[in-house]
N, C-alpha and C positions, 0 to 999 in steps of 0.2 A: 124924569129917569130915562132911558136908553131904551126905543123901539127896536123890533126885530126890523133886522136890514132885508129888506124885499126887492124883487126886482120885478121889471114890467113887460110882461111875455104873452103875447097873444090877447091883450085886452082884460089881463088877471095879476095877480100878486101873489107869489110864491113867499110865504114866511120862509127865513133861512134860519141859522143860526145865531144865538142872543150872544152880545157881548159878555167877556168874563167877568166883568164887575160893573156895577152903576156907575158914574162917575160926576161930576156938576165940573161947570165951567173946561167943557173938553172941545179941544179944536180937530178936525179931521179935513183931512186929503186925500183925491185919488190921485198917486201916481204911478207907471208901469202897470196898467192892470188889477192895482191894490189899492186896498183901503188902510190908510196911516188913521189910528185916533189916539190923541196925546193929552194927556188931562196931570196934572198935578207933576209926578215924577216918572207916571206907566204912560206908557206906549206900546201900543198894540197893532198888530198887522192880521187884517183881514185877506185873507184870499178867493176870492169869488169860483173858481174855477174849481175848489178844492170845499167848499164853506165852511173851512178853519180860521178859527183865531189865534195867532200867537200871540204869546207877551214878548217884548223883546227887551233888550237892556235899557234898565233902567235911566234916566236923565242925571246926572252928578246932585244938581239943586233942584227942587219943585219950582214949577211955573204955574202962574195963572191971571186969567185974562189976557191972553197972548192970539198974535195971529200965526198962521201957518200961511208958507205959500213956498211954490215951486220954480225954482229960474230953469228956463230951457234956454240951450245954446244951440244955436242953427248954421251950421257951417257951411259957407259957398264952396264949391271944387272948380276952380277953372281949368279952363283948356284952353 
C-alpha cells in the first residue's frame, strides 16, 4: 500500500496528497525537484510545490521488477 508523501519540516511531518492509484512493484526517483513513480505501464509525476500528482503518458509495454536511474552529465568549461 502506498503511504502519503510527507515532508519533514520543523521536526514534524506534514501529510500530502495521496498518489492517484495504489500499485505494486513500483519504482520511484527524484529528478529536478519532482518525484516520478512508475508501475507496470503507469507513470506518475508528483510536483511538491503544488502538491499535485499528474498522470503521464503510459509506457508502450508494462514493466515489472525494474530499476530506475538518472544519468547526470557535468560539462566543464575551460578558459
